[in-house]
Structure formats: C-alpha cells, structure tokens
N, C-alpha and C positions, 0 to 999 in steps of 0.2 A: 337461336331458335330454342334450345333447351331451356334457357332462362325464361323465355316467354311461356313455355309449357309449365314450368314450375310455378311461375307467377299465377297463371290461370288456375292451376290445381289448388294453390293456396287460397285463392279467392273463393273457389267453389267449396273448399273444405270449411272455410269460415261460415259460409251460408248454411251448409249442412249441419254444422255443429249447433246451430240455433234451433234445429228441428227436434221434436220429440220422437220417440221410437215409432209411435203410431203415424206421425206425419212422414217419417222416413219410409215406412212401409207403404203408405199410400203413394208417395212419389215414385217409389220403386215400381209398383204395379202400373202406374200411369206411363212411366217410361217403357216398361215391357210392352204395354198395349200399343204404344206408338211405334215400337220397334217391329213388332210382328204384323202390324196392320197392312203394310205393302205386300208381305208374303202371303197373307190370307187372301188379299184381293187378287194377287197373281194366280193363286191356286183356284180361286173361284172363277176366274175368267179364262183360264188356260188349261182346260182339261180336254180329253178326247175319248172317244169310245175305247180305243186301245188301252189308254191309261186306266180307265174305269174297269175294263175286263181284268187287267192285271191286279187291281186292288181286290176284285172279287175272288180271283184265284188264290190270293194270299189269305183270304178269309175262309178258305176251304170249300169253295164252290167249284164244281167241275167246269171244264171249258165250255161244253155245249150249253149248260144252264147259264153260265156267265154271259155268253154271247146273247142269249135270249133276253136275259134281264137287262142288259145294257140297251138292247133295241127297244124294249118296253119303256125304260126310263127315258130314253131319248125321245120317243114318241110322246110321252107325257110332259115333255119340256122340263124335266127335273135333273138333267145331266149336270147342271151347274151345282146342284146340291151334293153331288157325288153318289154314284151307284151304291157304294158300300153303306153310305149314310141312309139311303132309301131302303136298302135291305134291312138295316138295323132297325129303322123306324117300323117297318112292316112286322118284323119279328117281335118287337115290343108290343105293338098294337094287337097283334094276333096271339101273343103268348106262345110263340113257337121258337125253335132254334133257327140259326142262320140258314142252313141248307133248305130247311122246310120253307122259310120265308121266300127264298129265291125261287123255289118251285112254285109257290103260290103266285108270285109276280108273273111267272110265265103262263100259268094256267088261267088266272083271272085278271084281265086287263084293267077292270074297274077298281081293283084293290089299291091302285095308286091315286085315284081321285080323292081329293080332300085329305091327303096325307099330311100336308104342311099348311 
C-alpha cells in the first residue's frame, strides 16, 4: 500500500514539475475552489433563523434587534444570503455602521428590496 502511494506521488510530482509558477498557482486556486464548493453550498442551504441571529450577535447587534432583522430578512426571502451579509450590504449601501444598518432594516421594510 505504501509503495502504491509513493508511486502515485512520484507520478504527480513529475506532472507538477512540468508546470510554470503561474500554472501551479492557477491549479492551486482551482483545487481550492473545488475543495470549498461543497462547504459553501452546505452553508447556503443549511441555515436557520437561530444561526443567523447568532451571527448578528457576534457582529455587535443586540438580541432584540437581531431577532427583528432575521424576521425581516426571512420575510424578504434573503435568509439564504445570510442575515449578516444582508446587514453588511445595507450598511455599505446606506453609508452607515452595522448597528445602524440593523436598526434601519427593522424600521424600513422596503430597504431590503432590490438589495441583491
């Protein structure tokens, strides 16, 4: 078994030695993309309001505001984007800090329309 692994390693090493630095770099990033793709998809499809509230709390948003933001984001059909991402987008678009963006989401339901 160890001999087989060594043989496969040697073959891969010969192929990699033929590549330039730029080609190696490109191959590295392609492999990284392939590696994280399932993780990103899992995160995209497996979130919940409680997870999103937890993210908002870690962003410095108080519990009551976080609950309201998650409700608004869920109503807008944007939970899959991530509540923290939505708050960040609102903050950037409005030119305000994170807590202010969260408060705006709670105050103005329409602020989430056409965000993405």
